[in-house]
C-alpha positions in Angstrom: -13.2 -47.1 -14.1 -11.7 -44.5 -16.4 -9.0 -42.3 -14.8 -9.9 -38.7 -14.2 -9.2 -35.9 -16.7 -9.9 -38.1 -19.8 -13.3 -36.6 -20.5 -15.0 -38.0 -23.6 -18.4 -37.2 -25.2 -21.0 -39.4 -23.5 -22.0 -42.3 -25.8 -25.7 -41.6 -25.3 -25.3 -37.8 -25.3 -27.5 -35.5 -27.2 -25.6 -33.1 -29.4 -27.4 -29.9 -30.2 -26.0 -27.6 -32.9 -26.8 -23.9 -32.9 -25.4 -20.8 -34.6 -24.2 -17.4 -33.5 -23.4 -14.5 -35.7 -21.2 -11.4 -35.8 -22.0 -9.3 -38.9 -22.2 -11.9 -41.6 -20.0 -14.3 -39.7 -21.6 -17.7 -39.0 -19.6 -20.1 -36.8 -20.7 -23.5 -35.5 -21.0 -24.0 -31.8 -22.3 -27.1 -30.1 -23.7 -28.1 -26.8 -21.9 -31.4 -26.0 -22.4 -33.7 -23.1 -19.3 -35.3 -21.7 -18.7 -38.2 -19.2 -15.7 -38.2 -16.9 -14.3 -39.1 -13.5 -13.3 -35.9 -11.6 -11.0 -35.5 -8.6 -12.2 -33.3 -5.8 -9.2 -32.1 -3.7 -9.6 -31.8 0.1 -9.5 -28.0 -0.2 -12.9 -28.1 -1.7 -14.6 -30.5 0.7 -16.3 -27.6 2.5 -18.2 -26.6 -0.7 -21.3 -28.2 -2.0 -20.4 -31.1 -4.3 -21.8 -29.5 -7.5 -20.1 -26.2 -6.8 -16.8 -27.9 -6.2 -17.2 -30.1 -9.3 -18.0 -27.1 -11.6 -14.9 -25.3 -10.3 -12.7 -28.4 -11.1 -14.3 -28.9 -14.5 -13.9 -25.3 -15.5 -10.2 -25.5 -14.5 -9.7 -28.7 -16.4 -11.7 -28.3 -19.6 -12.3 -24.6 -20.5 -9.9 -23.6 -23.2 -9.0 -27.2 -23.9 -9.1 -28.8 -27.4 -10.8 -32.2 -27.5 -9.9 -34.4 -30.5 -12.8 -34.7 -33.0 -15.0 -32.4 -30.9 -13.5 -28.9 -30.9 -12.5 -26.2 -28.4 -14.3 -26.1 -25.1 -15.4 -22.6 -24.5 -17.4 -22.9 -21.3 -18.7 -25.6 -18.9 -22.4 -24.9 -18.4 -23.8 -27.5 -16.1 -22.9 -30.8 -14.4 -24.5 -33.8 -12.8 -22.1 -35.5 -10.3 -22.6 -38.8 -8.4 -22.7 -38.2 -4.6 -21.1 -41.5 -4.1 -17.4 -41.1 -4.6 -14.4 -43.3 -4.0 -10.9 -42.9 -2.5 -7.5 -44.1 -3.7 -4.6 -45.2 -1.5 -2.3 -42.3 -0.6 -4.6 -39.6 -2.0 -6.8 -37.5 0.2 -9.1 -36.5 -2.7 -12.4 -38.0 -3.6 -13.3 -39.2 -7.1 -16.8 -38.9 -8.6 -18.4 -39.9 -11.9 -19.8 -36.9 -13.7 -21.7 -35.9 -16.8 -21.4 -32.3 -17.8 -22.5 -30.0 -20.6 -20.0 -27.8 -22.4 -20.3 -25.1 -25.1 -17.8 -26.1 -27.8 -16.5 -24.3 -30.8 -16.5 -26.8 -33.6 -15.7 -25.6 -37.2 -16.4 -27.9 -40.1 -15.1 -28.1 -43.6 -16.7 -26.0 -46.3 -18.2 -23.6 -43.7 -17.9 -19.9 -44.7 -16.5 -17.7 -41.9 -15.6 -14.1 -41.6 -12.9 -12.6 -39.4 -10.3 -9.9 -39.0 -6.8 -10.2 -40.3 -4.5 -10.4 -37.3 -1.1 -11.0 -38.9 0.3 -10.5 -42.5 3.4 -12.6 -43.4 5.1 -13.7 -46.6 3.6 -17.2 -46.2 0.0 -15.9 -45.8 -2.6 -14.4 -43.5 -3.6 -15.2 -39.9 -7.3 -14.4 -39.4 -9.0 -14.1 -36.0 -12.2 -16.2 -36.0 -13.9 -15.7 -32.6 -12.0 -17.9 -30.1 -9.4 -19.2 -32.5 -7.3 -18.3 -35.5 -7.5 -19.4 -39.1 -4.6 -19.4 -41.7 -4.8 -18.5 -45.3 -1.8 -19.6 -47.3 -0.5 -17.1 -49.9 -1.7 -19.3 -52.7 -5.2 -19.2 -51.3 -5.5 -15.4 -50.9 -6.7 -14.5 -54.4 -7.1 -16.1 -57.9 -4.3 -13.9 -59.3 -0.8 -15.3 -59.1 0.7 -11.9 -59.0 0.7 -11.5 -55.2 3.6 -9.9 -53.4 4.4 -9.2 -49.7 5.5 -5.7 -48.6 7.4 -6.5 -45.4 8.1 -2.9 -44.5 4.4 -2.0 -44.4 3.0 -5.4 -43.6 0.8 -5.5 -46.6 -0.2 -8.1 -49.2 -0.3 -6.5 -52.7 -2.5 -8.1 -55.4 -2.2 -7.1 -59.0 -4.5 -8.2 -61.8 -6.4 -6.8 -64.8 -8.6 -4.8 -62.4 -5.6 -2.9 -60.8 -3.8 -3.1 -57.5 -5.4 -4.2 -54.3 -4.1 -4.6 -50.8 -4.8 -6.7 -47.7 -3.4 -5.5 -44.3 -3.9 -6.1 -40.6 -7.3 -5.1 -39.4 -9.1 -5.8 -42.7 -12.2 -8.0 -42.5 -12.1 -11.0 -44.8 -14.3 -13.9 -45.6 -13.0 -17.4 -46.3 -14.1 -21.0 -46.6 -12.8 -23.7 -44.2 -10.8 -26.3 -46.1 -9.1 -28.1 -43.2 -9.5 -28.6 -39.5 -6.9 -30.4 -37.4 -6.5 -31.0 -33.6 -3.5 -30.9 -31.4 -4.6 -31.9 -27.9 -1.1 -31.9 -26.4 -0.5 -28.3 -27.4 -4.2 -27.3 -27.0 -4.4 -26.0 -30.5 -7.2 -26.1 -33.1 -5.8 -25.4 -36.5 -8.1 -24.1 -39.3 -7.0 -23.7 -42.9 -9.0 -21.3 -45.1 -9.2 -20.4 -48.8 -10.4 -17.0 -50.3 -10.0 -17.9 -54.0 -13.7 -18.6 -54.7 -16.3 -16.1 -55.7 -17.7 -13.9 -52.9 -14.8 -14.7 -50.7 -11.8 -12.4 -49.7 -11.6 -8.9 -48.4 -15.0 -7.4 -47.6 -14.5 -4.5 -50.0 -13.7 -6.9 -52.8 -16.9 -8.7 -52.2 -19.0 -5.5 -52.1 -17.5 -4.4 -55.4 -18.4 -7.7 -56.9 -22.0 -7.5 -55.6 -22.4 -3.9 -57.0 -21.0 -5.0 -60.3 -23.4 -7.9 -60.4 -26.3 -5.6 -59.6 -25.2 -3.2 -62.4 -25.3 -6.1 -64.9 -21.7 -7.1 -64.8 -20.3 -10.6 -64.6 -21.6 -12.6 -61.7 -18.6 -14.9 -61.3 -15.0 -14.4 -60.3 -13.4 -11.8 -58.1 -14.2 -8.1 -58.2 
């Protein structure tokens, strides 16, 4: 029997994908069914088994990164075997369980939108719902003339259209180009690019749309 705390997606599980939106920001969330063996400590023996199991599952999995699956946001429901077992020297009972979790699971090429949380010389950190994404300075804008104003915490972009800035609090749109998992540190790392058309700071995108409507070029940055 598998040791407790090593929850994995159930092999016969149904995986339902749905979407949620904030403004024009579409992020992928999934309902994933997991299978695991959970440990119920003696302090919870007075509670109904399902209630105690949900408490343990929430403590163990919510906020946890699962390799290849995503970031567990919330445990929604659980089915727990009433027949448990004991181990020598441990007063807890162990039960097989199947439980459903809401998981944040970004995928490559997905377009996301978020707020700039940090501006540094190496790039931008963008808040994407429950996690952060990173835009390397080479992926901020097609122009190579990009500088960082440390004193004001601003990225300055200069091209044939003039001078533009990106600072903390700006809303930007990017495309996911890389997703990596670090289960030990509980981190989900997302890499973004904003170099393609209709990506970047929201104001840049709106300028491009207006220019396109007015009969200007329909490709490239505004």
